[in-house]
N, C-alpha and C positions, 0 to 999 in steps of 0.2 A: 456711722461705721467706725469713725475714729475713736469714739468712746468705747465701743465694743472691743476694739483691738487693744486699747489701753488696759481695759479690765482683764482681757486675756493675758496680757503681758504680766500684770501684777500677780495674777493667780498662778501663772506658770513659774515665775521666778520664786514665789513663795513656796510652791510645791517642791521645786528643785532643792531648796535649802533643807527640806525635811527628809530627803532621800538619804539612805545610809548604805545601800548595797548596790553593786553593779547591775544586778538583775532588774532592780526598780528603775534605774536610769534608762535601760533599754526599753522597758515598758513605757516610760514617759516619752521617749523619743518617738516611738511608734504612735502613741495616742495623740501627741500634739503635732508632730511634723511628718508623720507617715502619709502614705497615699490616701488613707481614709481619716487622717488626723484633722484636728480642729482648724489649723491654718489652711489646709487644703480645702476644707468646706467653705472657709471665708472666700478663698479665691474663686471657687465655683459660684458663689453667690454674687459675684461682681457683675454678672450679666444683668441683674435687675437695677443696677445703679445707672444714673445719667452718664452719658458718654464723657462729659467733661470731668467727672469725679473719678472715673476708673483709673487713670494714670496715677493720681495721688494715692488712692487706696492701695493700688498694686505696689507702689513704692513703700508705703507704710508696712505692708505685709512682708515684703522682702527684708526691710530693715529689722522687723521683729524676728523673722526667721534667723537672720544673721546673729542678732543679739542672743537669741535662745541657744543657737548652736555654740556660741562662745561660752555662754554660761554653763551649758551642758558639759562641754569639754573641761572647763575649770572645775566643775563639781566632781566630775569623774576622776580628775587628778587628785583632788582633795580626799576623795573616798579611798583611792589606791594608797595614798600616803598614810592615811589613818589605819588602813588594814596592815600595811607594812610595819608601821610603828607598833601596832598591837602584837604582831607576830614576833617582832624583835624583843618586846617586853616579855612575852611568854617564853621565848627561847634564849633568854639572857644567860650567858656563860661567865662565871666568875673566874677570870684568868689567874687570880691569885690562889685558887684552890690547888692542892697537889694533884697531879695527874694520876691516871690509872696505868700502872706498869703493864705493858702487854705480856701475855703469857709466852715464854720462850721455851722451846723444846730442848731436849738434850739427847745425847747418845744413849742407845740401849747398852746395858752392861756388857753384853756380848761384843758389841762394837768397840766399847772402851778397851776391853782386854785385847781384842784383835788388833786394834791400832797400836797398842803398846808392844804387842808381839812383833808386828811388822817393823816398827821402829828398831826394836832390839836386833832382829835378824838382818835388816838392811844395814845397820851399823857394823855388822860382821861380814858384809859383802854379798848378802843373799839377794837374788831377784825374786819378785812376786809374779807368779804365773797363775793361769786359770785353766780349768778343764771342764768338759761337758758333764752335766749331772746325769743325763741319759747316756749310758756308756755301753760298749759292746762287751760280750763275754771275754773276748780276746784280751782287751786291755785291762779289764777289771780283775781277771783271774789268770788266764793262760800266760800272759807276759810277766806275771808276778810269781810264777812258779807254784801256783795253786793247782793241785791235781784234780782230776774229774770227780774223785770221791771225797773231796774236802767238804766239811760241813757248811762252810760259807756259801757253797754253790747249791745248797739245798733250797727247794722252793719254799720251805717253811721259814727260811732265814733271809731270803732275798726277794725283792719285788721285781719279778720278771715282767717285761712288757710283751716280748716275743721270745722265741727260743734263744735268740742271740742278743736281744736288747734288754737292758735292765736299768734300774735306778742304782747308781754307783753305791757300793757299800763302804767305800773308802776313797779318800783323795789320792791314795797311792797310785791309782790309775793314771794320774797326770805324770808320774815318774817315767813310765814307759814311753808316753808320747814325747816328753821332753828329751829323753835319751835318744830316741829315734831322729828327732829334729835337730838336735844340737850336738856338736862335738865337744868333748871335755876340753878345758875344765868346766864343770857344771856346779852351780851353787844356787839352789832355788828353794822357795817355799810355795806351797799351793793351799790356800785356805778355801773352804767351801762347805756346802751342805752335803750330807750323806744320809743314806736311808737303809734301815734294817727293820725286819719284821719283829720288833720288840713290843712287849706289852707296856702300856704307859703306867709308870709309877714314879715314886720320888726320885729314883736314880736312872730311869730309862725312858727313852722316847723313840718312836719310829723315825723321827727326823732330828738330827743333831748336827754338830759342826766339828770339822777336823782341820788341823793345819799340818800338812805333810811337808817334810823337809828332805832334801837330797843334796849330797855332795859327791861328785865323782872327779877324780884327778889322779895323777901319778903319786904314789907314795902315801895315800890316805890310810890311816890306821885307827885302831880303837881309841888311841889317846886323843886323836883329833875329835872324835865323837864325844868323848868324855869332857873335853875342854869346852866345846860348844854348848853342850847341855848344862853343864855346871854354871857357865856364865849366864845362860838364859834363866835358870832357876833363881840365881842371885838377883838378877834384874827384876824378875817378876815378883818374888816373895821377900826379897831383902838379902843383904850380904851375910846375915847371920844364919841363913837357911842351910841346913845340911842336906846333902844329896847322896842317895844310895842306889847302886846299880845291882840288880839281881839277874842271874841267868834265866833265860826264858827261851821260847821257840816261836818263830814266825817263818812261814815257808819262803818268804822273799828276802830274809836276812840270815847270815850265818857268820859269826855267832850272833845271838840275839839277846837283848836285855830288856828288863822293865825298870823304869826309873821312879824312885820314890823320893819325896821330900818330907822334912819334918812337919808334922801336923800344925797348921796355922791356928787351930783352935786351942790346943794345949801346949804348944811349943815342944812337942816330943815326949811329954810326960805320960801320955796315954789317956784317952777319953772316949766318949760314946761315938764321936765322929770317926776316929781312926780305929775303933774297936779295940782300944787298949794297946795298940802296937806302937803308937807314937809316930807312925809314918802314913803318908797318903800317896797312892800311886797316881802319877800324872801323865805318863806316856810310855810307849814302847819304841824300841829302836834296835839298831844292829848294823853290821856291815852288809852291804848289798851282796846278795848271793851271786856267785859267778855265773849261774845259769841265767839270771835276770839280765846281767850285763851282756852276756853273749846273745841272748834273745833279742836285744835291742841294738845289736850291731857294734857293741863296744868290746874290745879285746880284754878279757879279764886277766890275761897274763901281763898286760901293760898298765891297766888302770884298776883302781879299787875305789870304793866309796862307802859312805854310810847313809842311812835313811832313818827318819824318826816320824812318828805320828802322834800328834798331841790332840787330845780331846778338849776343844775350846770350851764346851759347856762344863766339863769337870773342872777345868782350870778356873773358870769364872765363879763357880759355886764355892770352891775352896778358897779363892782369893777374897771373896766378899762374905764368906761364912753363910751361904744360902743353903738351907737344909733340904729344899725340894726343887728339883730341876724344872718342874712344871711352871714355877713362877716366872721362868724366863720366857715362856711362850703364851702367857695368858693376857698380856697387854693391860694389866691392871695398873692404872696411873698412880695409885697409892704406893705401889711397889716401885715403879719406874722412877718416880720423882725423887726417890732417895739417892739417885745416882747423878743428879744434875751437878 
């Protein structure tokens, strides 16, 4: 029996040295030391041995089992170390190689211009306010002195949700809300999305952006309006930019003007962009109509004010010489990456 155990020992240790994967080690353990393994069979055969030999053989079997368990654990550690070393070799990273710079996003051109506008107006003492995009007919039209028969209230030009609810056509609606909630002096701008039933083309979109401005205080005149807007134009387009005020009409301002600046494409010489005039219209403005002030609880005999509405999309396209407004909404990375 001793010779049989010695032969089993040599065979088992030799086989262990040849194993290379953890799965084979587990199969070896079951085959040699499991309930139906070779060592277990030896123990079961001890009944046929003389009584005086059984303790010695049992001791030899236990010693062999202990030796094989130690060898098995050692071999398992060696295999794990070898697998780890192989994985490290395959996954070697050369730390001296230049790294890959992560892609960094940037602001959309509309946001770039909007942030510049906010900085400019805040430097002149304006607060930034917000208003609801789903607005009532009262605040979008009635409070702004737009009569019932005004074209802007036509179903073909405005997105109505119900008879009294609509998607705001202008950020001017925020003027009425602010004038009702605050007492003069008031000096605010309200940027945001607006909606009109326009066909999509190079210069029009059913969704676009406006920045509305409002100043109400005692003694406000057209000179104050002119000074603020000239300063704004010089900050946005450069100090050499010329500004022109043309008489116009808006129901909520009286008198009203439209404001042009020298064409950034040709410098005022005349080109395709400005249609040969040398000027580009950038906003509408005027003195707040007394009816609008009175309708919001402000005495027009004591207070006056001016308002202006700037098309953010128009301002962005003229500033960056973008020929098609649709480029601002298509999320084409080739276009947007130019503004990083």
